[in-house]
N, C-alpha and C positions, 0 to 999 in steps of 0.2 A: 475564258469566261465568256459567256454570252452577253450580248449587249442588253441593257435594260429593256429595250422595246421587244426583245426576243424572249423575255422571261414572264411567266405568270407569277404574280407577286402577292396578290391579296387572297385572303380565305374566300371572299365572294367569287373571285375568278376560278379558283380551285372548285368550289361547290358547284359552279355552273357546269364545269366540265363533267363532274361526277353525276350530277342530276340529269343533264340533257344529252350527254355524249354516249357514244358507243364504246364498247369494252372488247378487248382482245388479250388473251392470255398466252404466255409462253412459259417455258421452263423456269426462267429467272426473272422475267418482267411481266407486268400487267400494263397494257397501254390503254388509256382512255382518250378519246379525242372528240372534239365538236368543232364545227365551222364557226369562224368569227368574222367580224365586219371589217377587219384589217386587211392589209395587202400582204402581210407577212405571217409566218408561223410564230407561235409563242410556246415555249416549253416550260414544264414544271417537273420537279423530281422529288420523290417521297422515298425515304427510308425510315423504317420503324425500328424500335428496340429489338425486335426479334432477329434483326440482322446481326447485331453484335454491339460492341462498345462504339462510342463516338468516333474513334479513330477509323474504325472499319467503315462506319456509315458514311463519313466524309470521303474516304477513299473511293467508295462505290460511286458516290454522286460526282466526283471528279472524273472517273472513268466513263460514266454515262454522259456527262457533258462533252467529253472528248469524242465519243461516239456520234452524238448528235451533231457536233461541229463538223465531223468528217463527212456526214451524209446530208447535211443540211440543204445543199443545192439540189439534191435529188428527191426530196419530199415535197409533195404538192403543197402549194401555198394556201392561206386563209384558214389555218386550223390552230386551235389551242390543243396541245398535246401534253398529257401528264404521263410520266413514266414512274410506276410504283414497283419498287424492288421487292422480290419474294425472298422468303427465308433462306433459300439455299444459295443465293447469289454471293455470299461472302466467301465461299469455297470454290467458286468458279474462277476461270481464267478470263483475262481481258477478251481473248478471242471467242471464248464461250458466250460472253455477254454480247459481243458484236454480232455473231451469228444469230443469236436469240432476237436481237433488235431487228435485224434485217428480215427474218422470217416473219415476225409479227407485223412489221410495217408492210411487207408484201401481202400478208393475209388480210390486213385492214384496207388495203388499196391505197395507201398513202404515198407510195413511191410513184413518181411521175412515170409516164410511159416509156421515156428514154432511158430509164434506169434498169432495164432488163438484164444488162451485163453484171449486176452485182451478184456475188457469190450465190 
């Protein structure tokens, strides 16, 4: 579980990321991000009913949180980042989601300079 300070929690915070942020798409994920005034990153996760039933949506969110925790130290700080799951993610493997996350974060320039040795 991410700490409370590491989560985007209100609809106003989500709206801010969607309206003012940049967007990068991958096969399974869409990443929106915007700079924040804090010293840390905050993450939000969205899965809609196109993904599947609640059990599947919650599993996807748990897996995405695990991926974020794994690479949290390598992401540049001071950003609000929202991960939106796309419809095909329910049939993907954990490794597929992880590769998609890494490629999107690299494309967005959100990985720190010393994170070049990531897959």
